[in-house]
KENU-207999 format. One record per residue (C-alpha): residue number from 1; residue in three letters; chain; x, y, z. Coordinates in pm, 1 decimal. Example, Ala and Ser with C-alpha at 12.3 -4.5 7.8 and 13.67 -1.06 7.14 Angstrom:
     i    aa   ch       east      north         up
     1   ALA    A     1230.0     -450.0      780.0
     2   SER    A     1367.0     -106.0      714.0
end
This chain:
     i    aa   ch       east      north         up
     1   MET    A    -1621.0      756.0    -1965.3
     2   LYS    A    -1536.0      496.6    -1704.4
     3   VAL    A    -1254.9      556.8    -1458.7
     4   PHE    A    -1075.9      279.3    -1271.2
     5   PHE    A     -835.7      346.9     -974.9
     6   VAL    A     -508.6      152.6     -948.8
     7   ASP    A     -256.0      135.6     -663.1
     8   CYS    A       29.1       34.5     -888.2
     9   PHE    A       96.1       71.6    -1266.6
    10   ASP    A      281.6     -180.4    -1487.8
    11   THR    A      565.1       70.1    -1533.0
    12   ILE    A      787.6     -181.5    -1724.4
    13   GLN    A      510.6     -232.8    -1988.2
    14   LEU    A      430.8      126.2    -2026.7
    15   SER    A      797.7      231.5    -2034.8
    16   ASP    A      869.6      -31.6    -2310.0
    17   ARG    A      576.0       85.8    -2515.6
    18   LEU    A      670.4      448.7    -2482.1
    19   ASN    A     1046.9      373.3    -2507.6
    20   SER    A     1102.7      604.8    -2204.7
    21   PRO    A     1171.0      532.9    -1822.9
    22   LEU    A      861.9      609.9    -1602.7
    23   THR    A      781.1      590.4    -1241.6
    24   SER    A      451.3      546.4    -1064.8
    25   PHE    A      276.0      512.6     -731.8
    26   ASP    A      306.6      195.5     -527.4
    27   LYS    A       72.2      146.0     -237.0
    28   LYS    A      379.8       69.9      -17.3
    29   ASN    A      499.8      421.1      -58.5
    30   LEU    A      219.7      530.6      189.3
    31   TYR    A      266.6      245.9      446.9
    32   PRO    A      180.3      214.5      729.4
    33   PHE    A     -134.3      413.0      641.4
    34   THR    A     -234.6      199.3      342.5
    35   CYS    A     -135.6     -135.6      501.9
    36   ILE    A     -494.9     -235.7      529.6
    37   LYS    A     -688.7       31.6      335.8
    38   SER    A     -696.0      193.2       -9.3
    39   CYS    A     -516.8      522.7      -63.9
    40   LEU    A     -865.4      652.7     -167.2
    41   ASP    A     -980.5      624.3      189.6
    42   LEU    A     -707.8      844.5      331.0
    43   ARG    A     -840.2     1201.3      448.8
    44   VAL    A     -647.8     1483.0      307.1
    45   GLY    A     -798.5     1802.0      433.6
    46   ILE    A    -1173.2     1760.4      502.6
    47   LEU    A    -1259.6     1487.8      257.8
    48   THR    A    -1107.8     1149.7      183.5
    49   LEU    A     -966.0     1112.7     -177.8
    50   ARG    A    -1266.4      893.0     -256.9
    51   GLU    A    -1505.6     1159.8     -144.2
    52   LYS    A    -1310.8     1427.8     -344.2
    53   TRP    A    -1347.0     1214.1     -665.7
    54   GLN    A    -1713.0     1146.2     -590.4
    55   LYS    A    -1779.4     1522.9     -550.0
    56   ILE    A    -1573.7     1644.1     -850.7
    57   SER    A    -1705.9     1363.0    -1081.3
    58   LEU    A    -2056.5     1513.9    -1056.6
    59   LYS    A    -1923.5     1796.0    -1265.3
    60   PHE    A    -1798.1     1565.5    -1543.6
    61   ASP    A    -1952.4     1284.3    -1737.9
    62   ILE    A    -1758.2     1003.2    -1572.8
    63   GLU    A    -1844.6      679.9    -1403.3
    64   ILE    A    -1616.9      556.3    -1124.7
    65   ILE    A    -1586.9      166.7    -1126.1
    66   ASP    A    -1446.9      -63.6     -868.2
    67   ARG    A    -1322.6     -338.0    -1089.5
    68   ASP    A    -1079.0     -368.6    -1380.5
    69   GLU    A    -1261.1     -358.3    -1707.4
    70   GLU    A    -1021.0     -403.0    -2003.2
    71   GLU    A    -1236.0     -195.6    -2239.3
    72   GLU    A    -1095.2       71.9    -2456.2
    73   ASP    A    -1309.4      345.1    -2298.7
    74   VAL    A    -1176.0      283.0    -1943.6
    75   VAL    A     -918.4      525.8    -1809.1
    76   TRP    A     -696.1      392.0    -1532.8
    77   VAL    A     -599.6      659.9    -1288.7
    78   SER    A     -336.0      639.8    -1003.0
    79   GLU    A     -522.9      636.8     -678.3
    80   ASN    A     -278.9      879.3     -504.0
    81   ILE    A     -389.8     1176.0     -714.7
    82   ILE    A     -572.3     1460.0     -554.7
    83   PRO    A     -835.8     1552.1     -814.2
    84   SER    A     -888.0     1894.0     -954.7
    85   ASP    A    -1098.2     2041.0    -1249.6
    86   LEU    A     -795.2     2091.9    -1469.4
    87   LEU    A     -669.9     1743.1    -1395.9
    88   LEU    A    -1015.7     1587.3    -1479.0
    89   ASP    A    -1029.0     1784.8    -1799.9
    90   SER    A     -688.7     1647.7    -1905.8
    91   ILE    A     -789.3     1283.6    -1821.9
    92   LEU    A    -1118.1     1309.7    -2006.6
    93   HIS    A     -936.7     1424.0    -2315.9
    94   LEU    A     -693.2     1119.9    -2323.8
    95   ASN    A     -714.1      920.2    -2650.8
    96   CYS    A     -698.1      541.9    -2648.6
    97   GLY    A     -345.5      435.8    -2575.3
    98   GLU    A     -247.5      764.8    -2435.7
    99   VAL    A      -60.2      806.4    -2106.0
   100   LEU    A      -83.6     1112.8    -1890.6
   101   LEU    A      251.4     1207.1    -1727.7
   102   LYS    A      387.3     1467.9    -1494.4
   103   ASP    A      771.7     1480.7    -1519.2
   104   GLY    A      779.5     1112.5    -1605.7
   105   TYR    A      535.7     1015.8    -1326.6
   106   ILE    A      231.1      817.3    -1449.9
   107   LEU    A      -98.0      989.3    -1360.9
   108   ALA    A     -337.2      806.3    -1580.4
   109   TRP    A     -379.5      612.4    -1913.1
   110   ARG    A     -654.3      516.8    -2143.8
   111   PHE    A     -655.8      144.3    -2206.4
   112   LYS    A     -576.7        9.7    -2536.9
   113   TYR    A     -566.5     -359.6    -2637.6
   114   GLU    A     -248.5     -341.4    -2854.0
   115   GLY    A      -34.4     -123.6    -3065.7
   116   VAL    A      185.5      176.2    -2993.5
   117   TYR    A      131.7      407.9    -2685.2
   118   SER    A      179.7      775.1    -2685.2
   119   TRP    A      210.3     1027.3    -2395.8
   120   ARG    A      100.7     1365.1    -2300.3
   121   GLU    A      265.8     1584.0    -2039.1
   122   LEU    A       29.4     1753.1    -1787.3
   123   ALA    A      111.8     2129.5    -1798.8
   124   GLU    A      -65.5     2214.0    -1475.8
   125   GLU    A       57.9     2141.0    -1124.5
   126   VAL    A     -111.2     1833.7     -960.0
   127   ASN    A     -104.8     1736.8     -597.8
   128   LEU    A       -5.4     1381.7     -527.5
   129   LEU    A       54.3     1159.4     -226.0
   130   LYS    A      395.2     1028.7     -307.4
   131   GLY    A      515.5      977.8       49.0
   132   ILE    A      361.9      972.4      389.7
   133   GLU    A      488.5     1328.5      471.2
   134   ASP    A      249.2     1464.7      199.1
   135   LEU    A      -39.0     1377.7      422.5
   136   PHE    A       44.5     1658.9      664.1
   137   LEU    A      205.2     1891.5      399.4
   138   LEU    A     -116.0     1902.9      192.2
   139   SER    A     -371.2     1893.4      479.3
   140   GLY    A     -376.0     2275.6      520.6
   141   PRO    A     -408.9     2363.3      152.0
   142   GLU    A     -665.3     2082.4       99.0
   143   ILE    A     -880.6     2203.7      388.4
   144   ARG    A     -905.2     2534.7      207.6
   145   ILE    A    -1005.1     2368.7     -123.8
   146   ASP    A    -1255.8     2139.0       41.1
   147   PHE    A    -1402.8     2424.7      241.6
   148   ASN    A    -1473.9     2614.5      -83.3
   149   LEU    A    -1614.1     2302.0     -240.6
   150   LEU    A    -1847.2     2226.4       47.0
   151   VAL    A    -1936.7     2583.5      168.5
   152   THR    A    -2060.4     2807.0     -110.1
   153   ALA    A    -2157.6     3095.6      103.4
   154   PRO    A    -1989.1     3108.2      459.6
   155   VAL    A    -2206.0     3272.3      721.6
   156   LYS    A    -2048.0     3377.2     1063.5
   157   PRO    A    -2222.7     3147.0     1306.6
   158   VAL    A    -2398.9     3264.9     1625.6
   159   VAL    A    -2232.9     3121.0     1933.3
   160   SER    A    -2244.5     3185.5     2298.1
   161   ALA    A    -2116.8     3520.8     2409.1
   162   THR    A    -1841.0     3348.0     2614.5
   163   ASN    A    -1660.8     3253.3     2286.7
   164   GLN    A    -1455.2     3472.2     2043.2
   165   LEU    A    -1472.4     3424.4     1674.6
   166   LEU    A    -1207.9     3608.5     1445.5
   167   GLY    A    -1250.7     3625.1     1076.6
   168   GLU    A    -1539.0     3500.1      868.4
   169   ALA    A    -1447.3     3164.4      714.5
   170   PHE    A    -1641.9     2927.7      953.0
   171   TYR    A    -1874.4     2640.9      899.0
   172   PHE    A    -2042.0     2465.5     1196.9
   173   ALA    A    -2249.4     2169.7     1093.9
   174   GLY    A    -2465.1     2167.1     1408.8
   175   ASN    A    -2503.8     2063.6     1770.6
   176   LEU    A    -2174.3     2227.3     1860.6
   177   HIS    A    -2096.7     2242.5     2233.7
   178   MET    A    -1858.2     2521.3     2298.5
   179   GLU    A    -1788.5     2771.5     2572.1
   180   CYS    A    -1506.8     3010.0     2656.5
   181   ALA    A    -1305.2     2917.3     2337.5
   182   SER    A    -1132.6     3142.5     2076.7
   183   LEU    A    -1139.3     3042.5     1704.2
   184   ASN    A     -937.4     3232.8     1455.4
   185   SER    A    -1010.9     3184.6     1074.7
   186   ASN    A     -812.7     3482.9      938.9
   187   ASP    A     -537.8     3255.9      821.3
   188   GLY    A     -761.2     2983.6      698.9
   189   PRO    A    -1111.2     2830.7      728.1
   190   ILE    A    -1246.5     2631.1     1018.2
   191   TYR    A    -1488.4     2348.1      940.4
   192   ILE    A    -1653.9     2188.4     1229.0
   193   ASP    A    -1866.1     1871.9     1171.2
   194   GLU    A    -2168.3     1757.2     1382.4
   195   ASP    A    -2177.5     1691.7     1756.8
   196   VAL    A    -1827.0     1840.4     1832.4
   197   THR    A    -1735.6     1950.0     2176.7
   198   ILE    A    -1487.0     2234.4     2232.9
   199   MET    A    -1405.9     2295.8     2605.7
   200   GLU    A    -1312.2     2595.1     2791.1
   201   GLY    A     -984.9     2767.1     2724.0
   202   ALA    A     -926.3     2614.3     2378.6
   203   HIS    A     -750.4     2830.8     2130.2
   204   LEU    A     -788.4     2719.9     1758.0
   205   ARG    A     -656.8     2859.9     1441.6
   206   GLY    A     -739.7     2762.3     1081.7
   207   PRO    A     -704.7     2590.0      855.6
   208   LEU    A     -879.5     2340.1     1075.4
   209   TYR    A    -1112.4     2040.8     1039.6
   210   LEU    A    -1288.2     1877.8     1329.3
   211   GLY    A    -1468.0     1557.3     1243.0
   212   LYS    A    -1807.3     1439.9     1365.9
   213   GLY    A    -1816.2     1382.6     1748.1
   214   ALA    A    -1462.1     1507.0     1804.0
   215   VAL    A    -1369.6     1643.1     2139.3
   216   VAL    A    -1120.1     1932.3     2207.4
   217   LYS    A    -1019.6     1925.7     2566.2
   218   MET    A     -969.1     2226.8     2800.0
   219   GLY    A     -664.4     2439.9     2721.7
   220   THR    A     -601.5     2284.2     2388.5
   221   THR    A     -384.3     2485.3     2146.8
   222   ILE    A     -424.3     2414.3     1775.7
   223   TYR    A     -196.8     2627.6     1550.8
   224   GLY    A     -360.1     2533.0     1222.6
   225   ASN    A     -313.4     2306.7      919.9
   226   VAL    A     -469.5     2037.5     1139.4
   227   SER    A     -728.8     1780.5     1038.9
   228   ILE    A     -885.6     1574.2     1318.4
   229   GLY    A    -1104.7     1257.4     1243.1
   230   LYS    A    -1447.0     1163.1     1380.1
   231   GLN    A    -1490.6     1088.3     1753.2
   232   SER    A    -1117.5     1163.7     1820.8
   233   VAL    A    -1018.4     1338.3     2138.7
   234   VAL    A     -731.6     1604.5     2135.3
   235   GLY    A     -557.4     1804.9     2391.6
   236   GLY    A     -224.0     1988.9     2446.9
   237   GLU    A      -50.4     2152.1     2147.8
   238   ILE    A     -109.9     2044.9     1786.5
   239   GLY    A       21.3     2200.6     1461.7
   240   HIS    A       47.0     2086.7     1093.6
   241   SER    A      -85.8     1733.7     1172.3
   242   VAL    A     -344.4     1480.6     1089.3
   243   ILE    A     -524.0     1259.6     1326.8
   244   GLY    A     -741.7      980.2     1212.0
   245   ASP    A    -1072.7      853.3     1342.9
   246   PHE    A    -1139.8      732.0     1690.6
   247   SER    A     -791.2      829.1     1808.5
   248   ALA    A     -693.4      995.3     2124.1
   249   LYS    A     -421.0     1257.4     2199.5
   250   GLY    A     -618.9     1379.5     2494.9
   251   HIS    A     -344.5     1513.4     2726.3
   252   TYR    A      -65.2     1761.2     2740.4
   253   GLY    A      220.9     1722.1     2505.6
   254   TYR    A      318.7     1850.3     2158.4
   255   LEU    A      229.1     1696.2     1822.2
   256   GLY    A      365.8     1862.8     1509.5
   257   CYS    A      414.6     1787.9     1148.5
   258   SER    A      286.4     1447.1     1212.0
   259   VAL    A       32.6     1178.8     1103.2
   260   ILE    A     -164.5      960.3     1349.4
   261   GLY    A     -381.4      681.0     1207.8
   262   ASP    A     -717.7      548.0     1310.2
   263   TRP    A     -795.2      404.9     1657.2
   264   CYS    A     -466.3      509.1     1810.8
   265   ASN    A     -388.5      631.4     2166.6
   266   LEU    A     -115.0      867.9     2278.1
   267   GLY    A      -53.6      842.3     2648.8
   268   ALA    A      -37.7     1153.7     2872.9
   269   GLY    A      278.8     1363.8     2820.5
   270   THR    A      362.8     1208.0     2472.0
   271   SER    A      555.6     1456.6     2262.5
   272   ASN    A      739.7     1456.6     1933.9
   273   SER    A     1026.7     1632.6     1788.9
   274   ASN    A      992.7     1775.8     1444.5
   275   LEU    A     1319.7     1976.0     1404.0
   276   LYS    A     1673.4     1832.5     1438.2
   277   ASN    A     1918.8     2014.9     1656.2
   278   ASN    A     2166.0     2039.3     1377.1
   279   LEU    A     1901.7     2185.8     1143.2
   280   LYS    A     1962.3     1911.0      883.6
   281   THR    A     1682.1     1761.1      669.5
   282   VAL    A     1490.4     1473.6      816.1
   283   SER    A     1504.6     1117.0      691.6
   284   ILE    A     1216.1      858.4      741.0
   285   TYR    A     1172.9      502.7      684.5
   286   ASP    A     1010.0      422.8      349.7
   287   TYR    A      845.0       82.2      318.7
   288   GLY    A      856.5       95.4      -59.5
   289   LEU    A     1234.6      143.8      -52.7
   290   GLY    A     1280.1      -90.0      243.4
   291   GLY    A     1514.4      171.0      409.1
   292   PHE    A     1537.6      534.6      504.3
   293   ARG    A     1470.1      830.6      270.1
   294   ASP    A     1570.7     1188.5      296.7
   295   THR    A     1243.8     1392.0      284.9
   296   GLY    A     1428.7     1715.4      221.2
   297   LEU    A     1225.0     1865.6      493.2
   298   LEU    A     1361.2     2063.0      800.9
   299   LYS    A     1048.4     1992.6      989.8
   300   CYS    A      898.9     1647.8     1000.9
   301   GLY    A      745.5     1468.2     1297.0
   302   ALA    A      601.8     1121.5     1369.5
   303   PHE    A      399.8      879.1     1164.7
   304   ILE    A      189.3      628.4     1356.6
   305   GLY    A      -17.1      353.6     1194.3
   306   ASP    A     -377.2      231.9     1292.0
   307   PHE    A     -447.9       66.8     1624.3
   308   THR    A     -109.2      164.1     1785.8
   309   ARG    A      -80.4      276.8     2149.8
   310   LEU    A      182.4      477.9     2321.8
   311   GLY    A      241.1      484.7     2692.5
   312   ILE    A      258.2      790.8     2910.6
   313   ASN    A      556.7     1034.5     2865.4
   314   SER    A      649.2      862.2     2529.4
   315   SER    A      911.2     1060.5     2329.4
   316   LEU    A      920.9     1049.1     1949.9
   317   ASN    A     1224.5     1168.4     1754.9
   318   THR    A     1215.6     1358.6     1424.6
   319   GLY    A     1091.4     1137.1     1143.2
   320   THR    A      974.5      847.2     1363.1
   321   VAL    A      770.6      578.5     1176.7
   322   ILE    A      569.2      326.3     1367.6
   323   GLY    A      360.9       49.2     1209.2
   324   ILE    A       12.4      -59.9     1284.8
   325   GLY    A     -101.2     -267.2     1580.5
   326   SER    A      196.5     -193.1     1805.9
   327   MET    A      218.4     -120.1     2178.5
   328   LEU    A      497.3      110.2     2293.7
   329   ALA    A      565.8      164.0     2661.9
   330   ASP    A      902.4      316.2     2719.7
   331   THR    A      994.6      659.2     2853.5
   332   SER    A     1309.0      706.4     2639.3
   333   PHE    A     1310.3      795.4     2274.1
   334   TYR    A     1182.4      509.0     2059.5
   335   ALA    A     1373.0      381.2     1749.7
   336   LYS    A     1325.5      584.2     1429.9
   337   PHE    A     1138.8      277.6     1285.2
   338   VAL    A      914.6       44.7     1474.5
   339   PRO    A      748.1     -234.8     1268.4
   340   SER    A      390.5     -342.8     1286.6
   341   PHE    A      266.5     -571.2     1574.8
   342   ALA    A      567.0     -476.1     1797.9
   343   TRP    A      560.5     -479.9     2176.3
   344   VAL    A      822.1     -227.0     2306.6
   345   PHE    A      886.6     -233.8     2675.7
   346   ASP    A     1186.4     -169.0     2896.3
   347   GLY    A     1422.8     -121.3     2610.8
   348   THR    A     1328.1     -450.9     2431.3
   349   VAL    A     1117.7     -504.4     2114.2
   350   GLN    A      910.6     -822.1     2098.8
   351   SER    A      622.9     -939.8     1878.1
   352   TYR    A      274.9     -853.3     1993.2
   353   GLU    A       88.0    -1181.3     2032.6
   354   PHE    A     -172.5    -1161.4     1747.8
   355   ASP    A     -447.6    -1324.7     1937.7
   356   LYS    A     -412.0    -1086.5     2233.7
   357   PHE    A     -395.6     -793.5     1995.0
   358   MET    A     -715.7     -897.7     1822.1
   359   GLU    A     -881.1     -956.3     2161.3
   360   TYR    A     -791.1     -595.6     2257.3
   361   LEU    A     -916.4     -472.7     1929.3
   362   GLU    A    -1261.3     -634.1     1958.3
   363   ALA    A    -1289.7     -478.8     2311.5
   364   LEU    A    -1186.4     -142.3     2175.6
   365   PHE    A    -1440.4     -137.2     1902.7
   366   ALA    A    -1708.3     -254.2     2135.5
   367   SER    A    -1624.9       28.5     2370.2
   368   LYS    A    -1724.8      279.7     2084.3
   369   ASN    A    -2029.0       81.2     1979.9
   370   GLU    A    -1847.8        2.7     1650.6
   371   GLU    A    -1819.8     -329.0     1484.2
   372   LEU    A    -1489.5     -470.5     1382.3
   373   SER    A    -1551.5     -579.6     1021.8
   374   GLU    A    -1441.4     -916.6      880.3
   375   ARG    A    -1253.5     -733.6      598.4
   376   VAL    A    -1041.3     -556.3      855.3
   377   LYS    A     -984.3     -884.0     1052.1
   378   LYS    A     -875.4    -1048.5      724.6
   379   GLU    A     -643.7     -765.9      627.8
   380   LEU    A     -487.0     -759.8      973.3
   381   ASN    A     -431.3    -1148.4      958.0
   382   GLN    A     -276.9    -1132.1      628.0
   383   LEU    A      -32.5     -843.1      733.2
   384   ASN    A       59.3    -1036.1     1049.7
   385   ASN    A      153.2    -1338.8      834.7
   386   THR    A      371.6    -1152.2      582.9
end
């Protein structure tokens, strides 16, 4: 069977054919993190959704295709689904013209040229990325799942006697530079990729993922449910958060219940609030709705899109959402929503001159010996012109 991923279903067509109101994923629901990338390329836990599908598809007789083939053996799957064996089994048993639903939410359907559609309700629970807060909420649980998928027989690694390892759920990929650190996997596994450096005085708890080439600076405290991307640098206090690739939160300051994109920089002393003083639930800006949405969460921090920089001593309120390619350099609390390509300084919000932004980006990529792809340039240009 062939599987094709979609970032938006034609809910009107399916609702009409099923004579029932339906809802489905829209890529804008995960902006700013899907502004220029597919939902499949978001990391949730250790692996991206694309990597999870590739791993789990090896157990099943399915072929993942990257183009729309209107054939009756093709199953269209919502790209915000986090795959599982039970879910895959239900998808593979769909008949032509059958839609797989969960509480009226479209998960998948098997293409049919014409005729009446039917639906099937998924009995099992399924993890979905419906909103940006799900990226940090699901990070810890998915680290556990991915760890068990990738590590069949955990072996407690041998490390320098200056370090302390608590628990047994560790995986170190190799070439780890670590002295005078404590790592506790009693509450969740710790997966450390290749070429990671953990400096003296760091205290780390699982569930935790450290990507290739990541650096954990001296005195860093990580409370768990944290996923750090490749070649990112972290310091200070971090809990229940996701940091993308090539990003830096290298200094003191608190980051909690938050998601930071790729190639971001948080200046020294940057901290966020993740709990309101009145203990009410936190609202965040939702690009799909074009306004604020109540998350229903008491704890919810900051969400910062790719290529955004924050100056020293930046303060982020509960539920702050910042777009991609912005520069923020105030010492007071920023607005709860800052759009993409914004230049925030001295209480004013201006547009970041796109040519200057791209010039900075070219220099940033060159500093890491990385190439800024033509695809990313095109996506950024299109986003700037919308």
